[in-house]
C-alpha positions as CSV (number, residue, x, y, z in Angstrom):
1,M,-16.1,15.9,-9.2
2,R,-14.6,15.8,-5.7
3,C,-16.2,14.2,-2.6
4,S,-18.3,16.8,-0.8
5,L,-21.6,17.3,1.1
6,R,-23.6,18.5,-1.9
7,H,-26.0,15.5,-1.8
8,E,-26.4,16.0,2.0
9,R,-27.1,19.7,1.5
10,A,-29.7,19.0,-1.1
11,L,-31.5,16.6,1.2
12,R,-31.4,19.1,4.1
13,Q,-32.9,21.8,1.9
14,S,-35.8,19.4,1.1
15,G,-36.4,18.9,4.9
16,A,-34.3,15.9,5.9
17,G,-32.4,17.0,9.0
18,I,-30.3,14.0,9.8
19,I,-28.5,12.3,6.9
20,A,-26.6,9.0,7.1
21,G,-24.1,7.5,4.6
22,I,-24.1,3.8,4.1
23,D,-21.4,1.6,2.6
24,E,-20.0,-1.9,2.8
25,A,-16.7,-3.8,2.6
26,G,-16.2,-7.4,1.7
27,R,-18.7,-8.4,-1.0
28,G,-16.1,-10.0,-3.2
29,P,-13.7,-11.9,-1.0
30,L,-13.6,-15.7,-0.8
31,A,-13.4,-15.7,3.0
32,G,-14.6,-13.7,6.0
33,P,-17.6,-11.5,6.7
34,V,-19.2,-8.6,4.9
35,V,-19.2,-5.4,6.9
36,A,-21.5,-2.4,6.5
37,A,-21.1,1.0,8.2
38,A,-23.6,3.9,8.7
39,V,-22.2,7.4,9.5
40,I,-23.8,10.7,10.4
41,L,-21.5,13.6,9.9
42,P,-21.7,17.2,11.2
43,E,-23.4,19.6,8.9
44,R,-20.2,21.6,8.3
45,F,-17.9,18.6,8.0
46,R,-14.8,19.1,5.8
47,H,-11.9,16.9,5.0
48,K,-9.0,17.2,2.6
49,K,-8.3,13.4,2.2
50,L,-11.6,11.6,2.6
51,T,-12.9,9.8,-0.5
52,D,-13.7,6.2,-1.6
53,S,-11.7,4.0,0.8
54,K,-10.4,1.9,-2.2
55,K,-8.5,5.0,-3.4
56,L,-6.7,5.5,-0.1
57,S,-3.7,3.7,1.2
58,P,-4.1,1.5,4.4
59,E,-2.2,4.1,6.4
60,V,-4.5,7.0,5.3
61,R,-7.6,4.8,5.9
62,E,-6.4,4.2,9.5
63,E,-5.7,7.9,10.0
64,I,-9.1,8.9,8.8
65,Y,-10.8,6.1,10.8
66,A,-9.1,7.4,13.9
67,E,-10.3,10.9,13.2
68,L,-13.9,9.9,12.5
69,T,-14.2,7.6,15.5
70,A,-12.4,9.8,18.0
71,E,-14.2,11.0,21.1
72,G,-15.4,14.5,20.5
73,A,-15.4,14.2,16.7
74,C,-19.2,14.8,16.6
75,V,-19.5,11.9,14.2
76,F,-22.2,9.2,14.9
77,W,-21.5,5.8,13.4
78,A,-22.3,2.1,13.7
79,V,-21.2,-1.1,12.0
80,S,-22.8,-4.5,11.3
81,V,-20.7,-7.6,10.6
82,V,-22.5,-10.5,8.8
83,S,-20.6,-13.8,8.9
84,H,-19.5,-16.1,6.1
85,E,-22.1,-18.6,7.3
86,V,-24.9,-16.2,6.7
87,I,-23.5,-15.2,3.3
88,D,-23.5,-18.9,2.3
89,R,-27.0,-19.3,3.6
90,I,-28.8,-16.3,2.1
91,N,-26.2,-15.2,-0.6
92,I,-24.0,-12.1,-0.7
93,L,-26.5,-9.7,-2.0
94,Q,-29.0,-10.4,0.8
95,A,-26.2,-10.5,3.4
96,T,-24.9,-7.1,2.3
97,H,-28.4,-5.6,2.4
98,Q,-28.9,-7.2,5.9
99,A,-25.7,-5.6,7.1
100,M,-26.7,-2.2,5.8
101,R,-30.1,-2.3,7.4
102,E,-28.6,-3.5,10.7
103,A,-25.9,-0.7,10.6
104,V,-28.4,2.1,10.1
105,A,-30.7,0.6,12.8
106,A,-27.8,0.7,15.2
107,L,-27.1,4.4,14.9
108,P,-27.8,6.4,18.1
109,H,-30.0,8.8,16.2
110,A,-32.5,7.6,13.5
111,P,-31.7,9.4,10.2
112,H,-34.4,11.1,8.3
113,H,-32.7,10.0,5.0
114,A,-29.9,7.6,4.0
115,L,-27.4,7.9,1.1
116,I,-26.4,4.3,0.0
117,D,-23.5,3.5,-2.1
118,G,-24.5,1.5,-5.2
119,R,-27.9,0.3,-6.0
120,P,-31.2,0.6,-3.9
121,V,-31.7,-1.6,-0.9
122,K,-35.3,-2.7,-0.5
123,P,-36.8,-2.8,2.0
124,F,-34.8,-0.2,4.1
125,P,-35.8,1.1,7.5
126,V,-35.6,4.8,6.5
127,P,-36.1,6.8,3.2
128,A,-33.0,6.3,1.1
129,T,-31.3,7.4,-2.1
130,A,-28.8,5.1,-3.9
131,L,-25.8,6.7,-5.5
132,V,-23.6,4.7,-7.9
133,K,-20.0,5.5,-7.0
134,G,-21.4,7.4,-4.1
135,D,-18.3,6.7,-2.0
136,A,-16.4,9.1,-4.3
137,A,-19.1,11.8,-4.3
138,S,-20.6,12.0,-0.8
139,F,-18.5,12.6,2.4
140,S,-21.1,10.6,4.4
141,I,-20.8,7.5,2.2
142,A,-17.0,7.9,2.0
143,A,-16.8,8.0,5.8
144,A,-18.9,4.8,5.9
145,S,-16.6,3.3,3.3
146,V,-13.5,3.9,5.4
147,I,-15.1,2.7,8.7
148,A,-16.4,-0.5,7.0
149,K,-13.1,-1.2,5.2
150,V,-10.9,-0.7,8.3
151,T,-13.2,-2.7,10.5
152,R,-13.2,-5.6,8.0
153,D,-9.4,-5.4,7.5
154,R,-8.9,-5.6,11.2
155,I,-11.1,-8.7,11.4
156,M,-9.1,-10.4,8.7
157,V,-5.8,-9.6,10.5
158,E,-7.3,-11.3,13.5
159,M,-8.2,-14.3,11.3
160,D,-4.6,-14.4,10.1
161,A,-3.5,-15.1,13.6
162,L,-5.9,-18.0,13.8
163,Y,-5.2,-19.4,10.3
164,P,-1.6,-18.1,9.5
165,E,-1.1,-20.5,6.6
166,Y,-3.6,-18.5,4.4
167,D,-1.9,-15.1,4.8
168,F,-5.3,-13.3,5.4
169,A,-3.5,-10.2,6.7
170,R,-2.0,-9.8,3.3
171,H,-4.9,-10.3,0.9
172,K,-7.9,-9.9,3.3
173,G,-9.6,-12.9,1.8
174,Y,-9.7,-11.6,-1.8
175,G,-9.1,-14.1,-4.6
176,T,-5.5,-13.2,-5.3
177,A,-3.2,-15.7,-7.0
178,E,-1.4,-16.2,-3.7
179,H,-4.7,-16.9,-2.0
180,L,-5.8,-19.4,-4.6
181,D,-2.4,-21.1,-4.3
182,K,-3.0,-21.4,-0.5
183,L,-6.5,-22.9,-1.1
184,R,-5.1,-25.5,-3.5
185,L,-2.4,-26.4,-0.9
186,Y,-4.5,-26.4,2.3
187,G,-8.1,-26.5,1.2
188,P,-10.7,-24.1,2.7
189,S,-10.4,-22.8,6.2
190,P,-13.4,-22.6,8.6
191,I,-14.0,-18.9,7.5
192,H,-14.0,-19.5,3.7
193,R,-17.3,-18.9,2.0
194,R,-18.2,-22.3,0.5
195,S,-20.5,-20.7,-2.1
196,F,-17.6,-18.5,-3.4
197,L,-14.9,-21.1,-3.8
198,P,-13.5,-21.9,-7.2
199,G,-16.0,-24.2,-8.9
200,N,-19.0,-22.6,-7.2
201,Q,-18.7,-19.2,-8.8
202,A,-22.1,-19.5,-10.4
203,Q,-23.6,-18.9,-6.9
204,L,-21.8,-15.5,-6.6
205,E,-24.3,-12.7,-6.8
206,L,-22.8,-9.3,-7.6
207,L,-24.5,-5.9,-7.2
């Protein structure tokens, strides 16, 4: 089933006027932050390309990001960036949930209901429904997916300029064979998640 506003329409019919989509990027990488985005779309929003950001090319993600964040787009959005230090301190699950709560709290209008990609986030500041693979079903979540992914990718490109030996711009911190080779050669950088490094995988919490 294609991405649409059917979940948002159902919530509006039940009395929720403002609906926010919530998603994150960066749970799995060995380095860098986790980023969450919250997005409120217009009621009559339509888009031919928007879906789960993982299914889109970097070029299409950037194109949609520009459309969603353009002045006059009538899209309200906010992001939260939670650092690798916090991830190591409280674990990736809690850091992801913190980012999601912070993103929705930063919206210019408090939503009456949130659609969250994946599993429930508790506690959450507004009533919420969790949708597994929601980024491929809900336009609001897909929009949050794109904004979170592009935001994080841009951060990792900036980190590549600081630590060029790791090629962060290429793999964005994910555990590719190339990245693991760089780790063996240079050891961890200041932005690597110590709890995620090879040998510490037992500490990695996945949703």
